[in-house]
N, C-alpha and C positions, 0 to 999 in steps of 0.2 A: 504494500500500500504506500502511496505517496500522496500526501494531502494536497488538496487544491488551495491555492492562495486566495485570501479574501483581499480584494483590491480596495484599500481604504481611500486611495486617491480618487478612484472612479466613483465610489459611493458618495464621497464628500462633494464631488462636483455636481452630483444629482441634487444633493441637499442645497448647495449654493444656488443652483438654478431655481429651485423651488422658492428660496428666499428672495432671489432677484425678482421673480415673478410677483411675489407678495409685496415687495417694496414698490414695484412699478404700479401695481393695482392700487396701493395706498395713495401714491402720489397722483394717480389719475382721478382719484375721488376728491382731490383737493386738499388732502392732508400733507403735511411736510414729511420729508424723508426721515427715517429714524437716525438718531445720533448716538454714537458710542464714544465715551471718554476713556482713553487708555492712560493710566498713570504708571510711569516708570520711575523708580528711585535708584540712583546710582548707575553704574556702567557694567553690570554683569553681562558678559558676552551672550550667554544662553538666553537671558531675559530679553536682551535687545533683539535677538533673532525671533523669539516668540512674539514680541510686540510688533515687530515689523511684519510678520506673517499675518497678524490679526488686522493691522491697518491695510495691508494689501487686499485681504478678503473683503473689508468694508468697501474699498474702491470697486471691487469686482461686482458686488451685489447692489451698489447704489446707496449704501449706508454712509452717512456723514461721519468722518473720523475726527475726533478732537484729541490730539496728542498733547500730553503734559509730561514734562521730564523734570525731575528734581535731583539735586546733588545728593550724594550718599549721606551727607551730614545733616540733611533736613531734620528738623525736630519732629517728634511725634505729634506735638501740639499743632505745628504748622501743617502737617499732612492731614490731620483730622479736620482742621479748619478748611482745607481744600475740599475734602470729601463733603463737608457741610455745605460749601458753596455749590458743588455739583448737585447735591441732593435738592437744593432750592431752585436750581436752574430748570425752568420748564422746558427749555430747548434741548436738554440732555435726557436721553431715555435709558441709557445703560452706563454703569460705571464699573470699570475693571481696574483694580490695583494689582499689578503684576507681582506675584510672589516668586521667590522669597524676598522679604524686606530686610534691611540691615538689622543687626542684632539689637540695636537700641530702640527699635520700634516694635510695639506689640501688635503682631499681625492679626490676632484675634480681635483686638479692639478696633482696628481699622476695618476689618471685614464686617463686624457687627455695626459699625457706624453707617455703612451704606444702607439706605432705605431698601426694604425688601423688594419693592416693585422696580428698582433699578439694579438689583443684584444679578447681573447677567452671568456671573460665574456660578450662581446657584449655591453659594457657600453660606448664606445667612441662615441662622437657626430657624427662622420662619420658613424658608424655602425647603430646608432639609426636613423640618417637621411636617410640612405639607406632603412631601414625598413619602414619609413614613406612614402618614394617614391615608395613603392612596389617593390623594387629591393634589397632584403636582401642579405647580405654577411655573416658576423658573427653575430648571433642573440642572444639577451639576453636569457640565458639558461632556467630560470624558465618559462617565457611565452612560449617559444618554446616547452618546455616539456609538458606544459598544452595542447597545440595543439596536440601533439602526443597522450596524454591520451584521448582526445576527439575523435580523429580518431580511436583509438583502440576499442571504443564502437559504431562506426558507425555514429558518429555525422555528419549530412549533411551540417551544417553551413548556407547554402544559405536559405534565407527567414526565418531565425531564429533570434530572438531577444536575444542579449547577453548583460549582465550587469556586469561590473567590479566594485567592491566596494574597493576603495583604489586607490590613484593616485600617488604612488611613482615613481621616475624616473627609478628605476631598475626593477619594477614589474608591477604596475598598468597601467602606460601609455603605455609601450611597449606591455602589454597584450591586450589593446584595439586595438592597431595597428595590432597585430597578428590576432585577431578575424576578423577585417575588411578585412585583406588580405585573410583570409580563406573564406570570403563571408558572414559573419554574419553582422547584423546591430547592432553596438555596442555603448553603453553608459557607461561613467565612472562617478561613484559617488565619491565625496570627501567631505571635511568638510564643504563646503558651499552649498551642495546639500540640497534642502528644504525638500524633502520627500523621504528619503532612503527606508523605507518600501514599499512605492508605486512603486519606481523604481524596487526594488527586485521582487515585485509581478508580474512584466511584463516579467521577464526573462525566456526564454527557456533554456538559458545557463547562469549560475551564477558563477562568479569567485570572491572569497573574499580574500583580502590580506591587512589587516589593522593592525594585531598584537594586537588585543583586544579579549580575550577569550569570546566566546558566544555572540559576538556583534550582529550577524545576527540570528534572531529568526526563528524557524521552521515554525511558523504561517505565516511568510512573504512569504514563498517560494511557487511559482506556482506549483500546482500538476503536476507531470510528468516532472519537470525540471531536468536538469543535473547540479549538484553542485560540483564545484571544490574549495576546501578549502586549500588555500596556507598557511594560518596562522599556526604558531607553537608556542605555549605558554606553559611554565612550571608553573603549579600551586604550591601552598604552600605545598601540599602533595606529590609533585614530579611527578604527572601525566602530560603527554603532551596532550594538546588539541588544536583544531583549533579555527578559528574565528566564526564558526557556532555552534549553539546549536545542536550538532550532532544527538542526539536521536530523537528530535522532527523534525529536518530537514529530517531525514531518513524516517519518516512516510509519507512525502509528495513528496519527490523527486523520480525520476525513477533511477537515478544513482548518486552516491556520493563517494568522495574520503575520505578514513580514514586518521586520524592523530594520530600517524605517519603511514608511509607506503603508502602514496598517492603521493603527488607532490615531496617530498624531494628526493627520489631516481632518479627521472627524471632530476632534476637539474644537478646532477653529470653526468648522462648518456649523456645529451646534451652538457655538457662541453667536454666530450671525442669526441663527434661528431664534435664540433667546432675545437678542436685541430687537428683532422685528416684533416678537411677542410683547416685549416690554413697552414698545411704542404704543401698542394697543392698550396696555394697562394704564399708560400715562396720559392718554387722550382725555 
């Protein structure tokens, strides 16, 4: 068996086209184009790339981009004041503060300062709580993107066992909630899980998000499983790899996402979807 690749770039383009159509319809009705404010603090190279990709996606779909860049020594009080200003600006629909922030800034305080209806990252406790209650509004972009990828290959979800490896607040935990919402029976593995290989071996749907290259071995994977590798790690030789041992995993899985080109493009696409939705909430 050799798994078929799930083309995240192609699925993301479909989502972006859907968003572009929605923006065009909104503007044709006389409403203004949605506006996304992207806040970057410091000069972290990876963060700069991520923000640039998001701004490029805005241009592609017709969303207005409002770029804001602060020096790494900006105070927490000044950053919170900027969030307050954006919250009060009726012309701004979505606010994204690129993480991670410098150590002297409390990222939780900043995330929670963004009003829930402009929280296009989906990280605010209100939005996570709505997802937990099966009443999602603005959803965490990466987990929602994974659901779109799974739907693109005809995943039925119901009566399927899903296992998430990784329990972060921004990916692992909301990923489990998304899988449950879709109808799967979901388990989340974390650092206290006694038998991670045994849990992985049960999974019809496996989602891995731990940030450790090659942590999940191909031999653990159930034959015929669908494998979504969210991890992205740069090796010493410059190569980007995921959290799964890709070559051996591919020998057992039915479907698998590549790294890069799998989940990454979906995160940006779902951010655009959230921004369009937020514009409707803010009308």
